N, C-alpha and C positions, 0 to 999 in steps of 0.2 A: 664610382670615381676612385682612382688609385690613391692610396695613402701616401702622404709626403714624408720622406726621410732624408737625412743628410748622411754623408760619409765623412767621418773625421779621421785624420791621419797624423795629427799632432797633439796639441793640448786637449782637443775634444775627446781623445781616447781616455784621458784622465777624468773619470766620472765625478771626482770631487770638484771639478770646475764648472759643472752645469747640472741641471735637473731635467733634461729632456727625457721623456719616457721611452720605455722599451728598447734600451740599448742592447745591441747584439754585435758580437765579433763578425767581421766581414772582410772581403778581399777586393781590392780595386785593381783590375787588369789594365795594362797599357800605360801605367803611370809610375813615377817614382818621386821621391821627395828631393828638395834642394834648399839649402840655406841661401836666401837672396835678400838684398836690400832694394828698396824703392824710395823714391822721393816723397812717398806718402807717409813714411814712418821714420823715426829717428834711429831705429836699430834694425838689424837683420832678423828675419823670421822664416819659418818654413812655408814653402809653397809646393804644390804638386806640379810636376812638369811631364809632358807626354813622353813615353818611352815604350815602344811596342814590345820590347823584350822583357819588361819588368812587371812585377806584381807586388803590391804593398798591402800589409794588413792594417786594419783600423777598426773603427766602430761605426755602426749605423745607429740612428735613433730617430724617433718619431717627432714630427713637427705638428703639434696639435692644431686643428682647425686651419691648417695651411697658413699659419701666422708666422711668417719668416722674419718679422721686424726685429725681434731681439737678437736672433742669430746673425742677420745681416748687419746689425750694429756692431756686434762683437767682431765679425769678420769684415769690417768696413773697407779694408784695403784690397779685398779680393773680389773677383767676379764669381757669381754662383752659376755653375755649369751643369747641365743635365748629364747624368752618368749612369742611368739605370741599367743599360745593357752591359756596362763594364764591371758591375759589382756582383760578386758571388756572395749570397747571404742565405740564412736559414728560413726566412719568412715564406709563408705559403700564400698569403694574400697578394693582391695586385698592388704594387708600390711604384712610386716614382722617386728616384734618388738623385740628389744633387751633391756636387763636390765644389769646394771653394778653391780657387787658384788665382794667382796674380797673372795678368796679361804678360805675354812674353816681352812685349816692347817696353814694359816697366821694370824689367829685371836689371839689377846691377849687382856687382860683387860686393860682399861685405868688406869693410875696412876698419882700421883702428878707430875712426870717427863714427862708424856705424857697425859695431860688432854684434855678435850673438850674445845673449844674456844667459849666464849660467842658471839663473833662477827659472828661466823659460825651459832650458834643456832639462833641468831637474823635474819639472812638472810633466813634460812629455815622456821622459824615460820612466818615471814613476808609474804613469798610466800603462805603459807597455809591460813593465814588470808585473803589475797587478793583474792585468788581463791575459797576457800571453806568456808570462814567466821569463826567466833569464834568456832562454833561446829566442823568444820573440823579441826581446829587447835588443839582442844581438842582431837579429834580422832588421830591426829598425836602423841601427847604425850602418849595416851593410847596404841598405836600399836608400840611403840618404847621401846626397852629394854636398860638398862644400865644407868638409871638416878641416880644410886648410885655412878657414877663416878664423880671425881672432875671437876669443871668448872673454867677455868681461865677468870677473868673479864678483858678483853682486849678492852673494848669499847673506852676508851680514846685514845688508840693507837692500832687500829685493826690490827691483824696479819693475818686475813683471807683476801686473795687478792681480793675477790669479795664482800667485805663488803658493806653494804648499810646503808643509813641514815634512821632510823625508825621514824615514827611519835610518839609523846608522848604516845598515847593510845596503839600503838603496843609495845613500850618498857614496858609499865605497864603490858600488857598482858603477855609478856615473863617473867617478874620478878615475877608476881603473880603465874604463873604455875610452875616456878622453886621452889618457896617457898612451894607450895602445894605438890610437889614431894620430898620435903626435900633435895634438891640438895645442896651440899657443894660447895660454891663459894670461890675460891682462889683469893685474891687481888694481884696486881702486886708486891707490896712490899714484899709479902710472897715468891715470886719466886726468887731464888738465881741464879747467873750465873752458879754455879756448877750443877744446875739441868739439864743443857744441852739443854734447850729450846731456840733456836735461835730467834733473833728479827725478822728475816724473813726466809722463807723457801718455798720450792715448795710444795704447797698443792695439 
């Protein structure tokens, strides 16, 4: 029987956010990332979208005993999609690899009411910096669409449940790349209660 693995391309690249065994760098061909909002969540988040000309880096990790329950709960707004033939990895044994993605008919553009969270971006970029270095983190930005979306600066009171403490140089990297991408950052005082963004939510 093939060993079950997942391919992570966002927060799952940050190994501080999970303890799945045997994490390995890998590449997913035929996909890229995009920031999207759906009616299933209050904020925008990363999803993978098909793109035959693109390849993205990420991490694979083992799902012991084929027990997907915890990961399915974490990725509850996504569909789990077979992707074994699209993933280049260093493993020698027979594996089956899945990737999580939001169905295309549930995609919506982020808005000021449903922005990206800076605490979430921080976690994702920290993961890429630590696994793939600055060049790999730059490739993350280059292979991700949707940087024209608004970003809520929630660092002082992180709303992302798996937020991490960044080193100063990691924070500087994130801020610099967001500036280069001309990302519009919304400060907390600009968010009104009427915007409907709760202080906490199931991410």
